N, C-alpha and C positions, 0 to 999 in steps of 0.2 A: 504494500500500500504506500502510496506517495505521501511524503511529509508536507506537501504544499499547503493543504488545508487542515492539517492535524492540530488539535488542541493539546498543547503540552502542559500548560499550567492551569490550575483552577482559579487562581487569584488574579488573573489578568483579564482585561476587557477585550471582547472579541466582537467583530462584525460577523454575523452569521446569516446565511440564507438557506432555507430549506423549501423544497419544491414538490408539488404533487407530481406523480409519475406522468410522463407524456405531456406535461404542462396542461393537464385537464383542468378546466375552470370550475371545479367543484365548489370553490369558495366564493363564487360570484354571488350566491344567495347569502344575505346577511346572517341567517340562522346558522349557517355553517361557519362563518367567521366567528360567531359567538362561541362556538366550541373551542376555537383557538384562544379567544379572550379568557374564557373560564379556566382553561388549562394554564395559561400564563399566570393568572391570579392565584391559582392553587400553588403553583411552583414558587411564586413570590412568598406566599404565606408559610409554606410547609417545607420548602427545599432550599431556601437561601438564594433564590434567583433574583438578581438585581437587573432591572431593565432601565436603560438610559434612553433608548429609542426603539420604536417598532413600527411596522406597517404590514398589514395583512392585505395582500393583493388577491385577485381571483384565483391564482394558481401557485402562489408562493408567499413566503413570509420572510421579512427582513427584521433583524433586531441587532441592537448593540447591547451586549449582556456581560455579566460578571457574576461570580458566586461568592457567597460567604458561607462558611461551614465546611462540612466534610465532602459534599458531593461536588463533582467537577461539572463544568459547563456541558461537556460531552454526555455525562450520565443523565443530567437533567433533561437535555434536549432529546436524548434517546427515549427516556420515559415519557416525555411530552408527546413525541411523535407516535409512540406506541398507543398511548391513551387516545389521542385525537384521531388516529386512524380507525380505531375500534368505534369511536363515537360517530365519526363520519359515515362509516359503513352502516352502522345501526340506524342512523337517521335516514340514509338513503333507502334501506330496506323497509323501514316503517312507513315513511311518507311516500315512497314510490313516485318521486317527481318525474316529469317527462325526461326521457333520456337516461333514466336511472339504470336500466338493464345494460345498456351499452357501457356506462361508466363502471358498473360492477364487473362486467365481463373483462374490461381492460385491467382492472385491479387484480382479477384472478389470473389473467394471462401474465401480468408482470410478476406475480408471486409464484407461479407454477414451477419455473426452473430453479427456484431457491428452496433448499431443504429447510432453512430456518423460518420460512413463511408458511403458516398453516393453510391460509386460503387467499387472503387479500393483501396486496402490497399497494399502499396508498402513497407513501412518501418515497422519493428518490433517496438512495443511500447518501450519507454525508450531510454536512451542514455548511460547506463552503466557508469555513471559519478563517477569518483573517485577524491576526493579532493587531490590536490598535496601538499605534505608536505615533507620537508627535501630534500637536494640535492641528496642523494642516491636514493630515490624513484623517483625523477624527472628524473635523468639520466637513471634509469631502464626503465621508460616509454618512454623516448625519444629514447633509443636504440631499444626498442620493436617496436615502430612505424617504425623506419627507416629500421630495419632488417626484417620486415614482408614480403615485396616483395621478398627478398632473400630466406627466408624460404619457400615461396610459389612457388619458381622457376621462378619468373618473371624477375630476373636479377641476375648477379653474385656479384655485389657490390651495396650497397644502393643508391649511387648517380647516378647510371645508370637508375634508375626508375624515369621518369619525373613527375609522379603524387605523388610525395613525397617531403617533405621539406628537405630530405637528400641532395637534390641539393643545397638548400640555405646554409646548414651547410658545404658543400664542396666547396662553392663559385663558383657554376656552374650556368648556366642560369636556371631560375625557373619560374613556372607558377603563383605562388602566392608569394607576399611579406610576410615574417614572421618576427617576433621579435626574434632574435637569443638569445637563453639562454646561458649564460656564467657562469659556476659554478666552474671554475678552477682558 
């Protein structure tokens, strides 16, 4: 396995990205985004996950994170992805929205060749973790996260997108409490 995106230390801050397999837009529906929100909140309260920035897009999630306590960023993200994958599949099966069979079939196909997957593979492997260093790099990643929904056409200005910490940084009502980065 390449060390390019490997998380080596638990006490460092990382920019992470995790993506739904095949870039399926399963998180387009706000109810599915709320699964991610609830999982992040749980990890903040119970696992020592610190969030400095986040954005939940229709098919991927960006965060700037760090941990306090015994669990590493890798361990927490692994557990979060496992939990949210199960919750997403359960919601798809129970609510049976249009296109659900195709999505579930793609999740099954992605998991089939892997012995460690029982049935469904929802998230791509890895977290594309990049160790944050220097204010310039941190600001670059913070701006990238907050401008992602604007670039994607989901809003006109970053703080209009409620599934992003841009709301926190603009002092607007937010779904998740974050630790605001101040580098000025």
